[in-house]
C-alpha positions as CSV (number, residue, x, y, z in Angstrom):
1,X,-6.3,14.7,-8.9
2,X,-4.5,11.5,-10.0
3,X,-3.0,9.2,-7.5
4,X,-1.2,5.8,-7.9
5,X,-1.0,3.3,-5.0
6,X,0.7,-0.1,-5.5
7,X,0.2,-2.7,-2.8
8,X,2.1,-6.0,-2.7
9,X,2.6,-6.2,-6.4
10,X,4.2,-9.7,-6.9
11,X,5.7,-11.7,-9.7
12,X,8.0,-14.7,-9.6
13,X,10.6,-15.7,-12.2
14,X,12.2,-18.9,-11.0
15,X,14.2,-17.8,-7.9
16,X,13.7,-14.1,-8.5
17,X,10.7,-12.8,-6.5
18,X,9.5,-9.3,-7.3
19,X,7.3,-7.8,-4.6
20,X,6.9,-4.0,-4.0
21,X,4.5,-1.5,-2.5
22,X,4.7,2.3,-3.1
23,X,2.7,5.4,-4.0
24,X,3.0,8.4,-6.3
25,X,1.0,11.5,-5.7
26,X,-0.7,13.8,-8.2
27,X,1.9,16.0,-9.9
28,X,4.8,14.0,-8.3
29,X,7.7,12.2,-10.0
30,X,9.0,9.0,-8.5
31,X,12.5,8.1,-9.7
32,X,13.0,4.3,-9.9
33,X,16.7,3.4,-9.7
34,X,18.8,0.3,-9.1
35,X,21.3,-2.0,-10.7
36,X,20.6,-4.0,-13.8
37,X,18.3,-6.9,-13.0
38,X,16.9,-5.3,-9.9
39,X,13.3,-5.3,-11.2
40,X,12.9,-1.8,-12.8
41,X,11.7,-3.2,-16.2
42,X,9.5,-5.8,-14.5
43,X,7.8,-2.9,-12.6
44,X,7.0,-1.1,-15.8
45,X,5.7,-4.3,-17.5
46,X,3.5,-5.2,-14.6
47,X,2.1,-1.6,-14.3
48,X,1.3,-1.6,-18.1
49,X,-0.3,-5.1,-17.9
50,X,2.2,-6.5,-20.4
51,X,3.0,-9.4,-18.0
52,X,0.5,-10.9,-15.6
53,X,0.9,-10.3,-11.9
54,X,0.4,-13.0,-9.2
55,X,-1.2,-10.8,-6.7
56,X,-1.5,-7.3,-5.4
57,X,-3.3,-4.0,-6.2
58,X,-2.6,-1.2,-8.7
59,X,-4.9,1.5,-7.5
60,X,-5.4,4.5,-9.9
61,X,-7.5,7.1,-8.3
62,X,-8.7,4.5,-5.9
63,X,-9.8,2.0,-8.6
64,X,-7.9,-1.3,-8.9
65,X,-6.5,-1.7,-12.4
66,X,-4.3,-4.7,-11.6
67,X,-6.4,-7.3,-13.5
68,X,-7.4,-5.1,-16.4
69,X,-6.0,-5.9,-19.8
70,X,-3.2,-3.5,-21.0
71,X,-5.5,-1.7,-23.5
72,X,-7.9,-0.8,-20.7
73,X,-5.3,0.8,-18.4
74,X,-5.0,4.5,-19.0
75,X,-1.3,4.6,-18.8
76,X,1.4,5.9,-21.3
77,X,5.1,5.2,-21.6
78,X,8.0,7.0,-23.2
79,X,10.5,4.3,-24.2
80,X,14.2,4.5,-24.2
81,X,14.3,4.3,-28.0
82,X,11.2,6.6,-28.2
83,X,9.5,4.3,-30.7
84,X,8.4,7.2,-32.9
85,X,6.8,6.2,-36.2
86,X,9.3,7.4,-39.0
87,X,6.6,7.3,-41.7
88,X,4.4,9.8,-39.8
89,X,5.1,13.5,-39.3
90,X,5.0,15.1,-35.8
91,X,1.3,15.6,-36.0
92,X,0.7,12.0,-37.0
93,X,2.8,10.7,-34.2
94,X,1.0,12.8,-31.5
95,X,-2.3,11.9,-33.1
96,X,-1.8,8.1,-33.1
97,X,-3.2,7.3,-29.7
98,X,-6.1,9.6,-30.2
99,X,-7.1,7.8,-33.5
100,X,-6.9,4.5,-31.7
101,X,-9.4,5.9,-29.2
102,X,-11.6,7.2,-32.0
103,X,-11.4,10.8,-30.9
104,X,-13.3,13.1,-33.3
105,X,-11.0,14.8,-35.8
106,X,-11.7,18.4,-34.6
107,X,-10.9,17.4,-31.0
108,X,-7.8,15.6,-32.1
109,X,-6.5,18.8,-33.7
110,X,-7.2,20.8,-30.6
111,X,-5.4,18.2,-28.4
112,X,-2.4,18.1,-30.7
113,X,-2.1,21.9,-30.7
114,X,-2.3,21.9,-26.9
115,X,0.3,19.1,-26.5
116,X,2.8,20.7,-28.8
117,X,2.5,24.0,-27.0
118,X,3.2,22.2,-23.7
119,X,6.4,20.7,-25.0
120,X,7.4,23.9,-26.8
121,X,7.0,22.5,-30.4
122,X,4.2,24.7,-31.7
123,X,4.4,24.9,-35.5
124,X,6.2,21.5,-35.8
125,X,3.0,19.6,-36.9
126,X,4.2,18.9,-40.5
127,X,7.9,18.3,-39.7
128,X,9.2,14.8,-40.5
129,X,10.7,12.8,-37.7
130,X,14.1,12.3,-39.4
131,X,14.5,16.1,-39.6
132,X,14.2,16.6,-35.8
133,X,17.1,16.9,-33.3
134,X,17.4,14.3,-30.5
135,X,15.8,16.8,-28.0
136,X,12.9,17.5,-30.3
137,X,12.2,13.8,-30.8
138,X,12.2,13.4,-27.0
139,X,9.5,16.1,-26.8
140,X,7.4,14.6,-29.6
141,X,7.5,11.3,-27.6
142,X,6.2,13.0,-24.5
143,X,3.6,15.0,-26.4
144,X,2.3,11.7,-27.8
145,X,2.2,10.2,-24.4
146,X,0.4,13.2,-22.8
147,X,-2.1,13.4,-25.7
148,X,-4.2,10.5,-24.4
149,X,-4.5,12.2,-21.0
150,X,-2.9,9.3,-19.1
151,X,-3.7,8.7,-15.4
152,X,0.0,7.6,-15.0
153,X,3.0,8.4,-17.2
154,X,6.0,6.1,-17.3
155,X,9.5,6.8,-18.6
156,X,11.9,4.0,-19.4
157,X,15.4,5.7,-19.3
158,X,14.5,8.2,-22.0
159,X,17.8,10.0,-21.8
160,X,20.0,6.9,-22.1
161,X,22.8,7.3,-24.6
162,X,22.6,11.1,-24.7
163,X,25.7,13.2,-23.9
164,X,25.7,15.1,-20.6
165,X,24.9,18.6,-22.0
166,X,21.8,17.3,-23.9
167,X,20.7,15.3,-20.9
168,X,20.8,18.4,-18.7
169,X,18.9,20.4,-21.4
170,X,16.2,17.8,-21.7
171,X,15.9,17.3,-18.0
172,X,15.3,21.0,-17.6
173,X,12.7,20.9,-20.3
174,X,11.0,17.9,-18.8
175,X,10.9,19.7,-15.4
176,X,9.0,22.6,-17.1
177,X,6.6,20.1,-18.7
178,X,6.1,18.3,-15.3
179,X,4.7,21.5,-13.9
180,X,2.0,21.6,-16.6
181,X,0.6,18.1,-15.9
182,X,-0.9,16.4,-12.9
183,X,-0.5,12.7,-13.7
184,X,1.9,10.8,-11.5
185,X,5.2,10.1,-13.2
186,X,7.5,7.1,-12.8
187,X,10.9,7.8,-14.2
188,X,13.3,4.9,-14.5
189,X,17.0,6.0,-14.7
190,X,20.5,5.0,-13.8
191,X,21.6,8.7,-13.8
192,X,21.3,10.4,-10.5
193,X,21.8,13.9,-12.0
194,X,18.5,13.2,-13.9
195,X,17.0,12.1,-10.6
196,X,18.1,15.3,-8.8
197,X,16.7,17.5,-11.6
198,X,13.4,15.6,-12.2
199,X,12.5,13.6,-9.2
200,X,10.6,14.3,-6.0
201,X,11.3,11.0,-4.4
202,X,13.5,7.9,-5.3
203,X,12.6,4.3,-4.9
204,X,15.8,2.3,-4.9
205,X,15.4,-1.3,-6.2
206,X,17.5,-4.4,-5.7
207,X,16.5,-8.1,-6.2
208,X,12.9,-7.2,-6.8
209,X,12.5,-5.2,-3.6
210,X,12.5,-1.6,-2.7
211,X,15.5,-1.2,-0.5
212,X,15.0,2.4,0.4
213,X,12.7,5.3,-0.6
214,X,12.7,9.0,0.2
215,X,13.1,12.6,-0.9
216,X,15.7,12.8,-3.7
217,X,18.0,15.4,-2.0
218,X,18.0,13.6,1.3
219,X,18.6,10.1,-0.1
220,X,21.5,11.3,-2.3
221,X,23.1,13.2,0.6
222,X,22.3,10.9,3.5
223,X,21.4,7.4,2.4
224,X,20.1,5.3,5.3
225,X,21.3,1.8,4.1
226,X,24.7,0.5,3.2
227,X,23.3,-0.7,-0.2
228,X,22.0,2.8,-1.0
229,X,25.3,4.4,0.0
230,X,27.2,2.0,-2.2
231,X,24.9,2.3,-5.2
232,X,24.9,6.1,-5.1
233,X,28.7,6.2,-4.7
234,X,29.0,4.0,-7.8
235,X,26.6,6.0,-10.0
236,X,28.0,9.3,-8.7
237,X,31.8,8.7,-8.3
């Protein structure tokens, strides 16, 4: 059972002070929302260890990873631009993190087969990335992230730039994948339709703080703060 607990995670950039505490349960998706510059990207960078924190705890299954180097944190991320390797086929992309971890070849093949089955891409091993649809590329990216068996999985607005029908299709597919994995997910998005389809809870950020958090349906229908009401009315006119 994986569990993420973040306590007083702090980073200062001039007059901007980022300081948050939250948790994500096993099998739960926390949607992180908020206006541009509210601290969403800072959160991902701090969790991944890409920028140093000033103080706080990042507890993964009870163990503090806050001061571990990035390569020792068992986290994975699906980027907005997916960052797939165009010179590698589907199998090569999914296999990449396993090779870095020096997983034995037979075990790599087993994991790749399992991951592609989870994302409904069985038989795509030899397909080249440029031949895939947008939705297929999204699923390759998540298969690559899941392959390393991360303790925490992060998503940095992976549906950004997609049209509404494809967003809904992918959100539905992600929801199915979510049920097959136990790692806590943190899903950064500006789109509250994505949040409603994928999220269990929302953490609404502004100026480096969490303004409000709660169950997705309740927060969208009955926000408790004026800021939340204004934000949700803007993103969902």
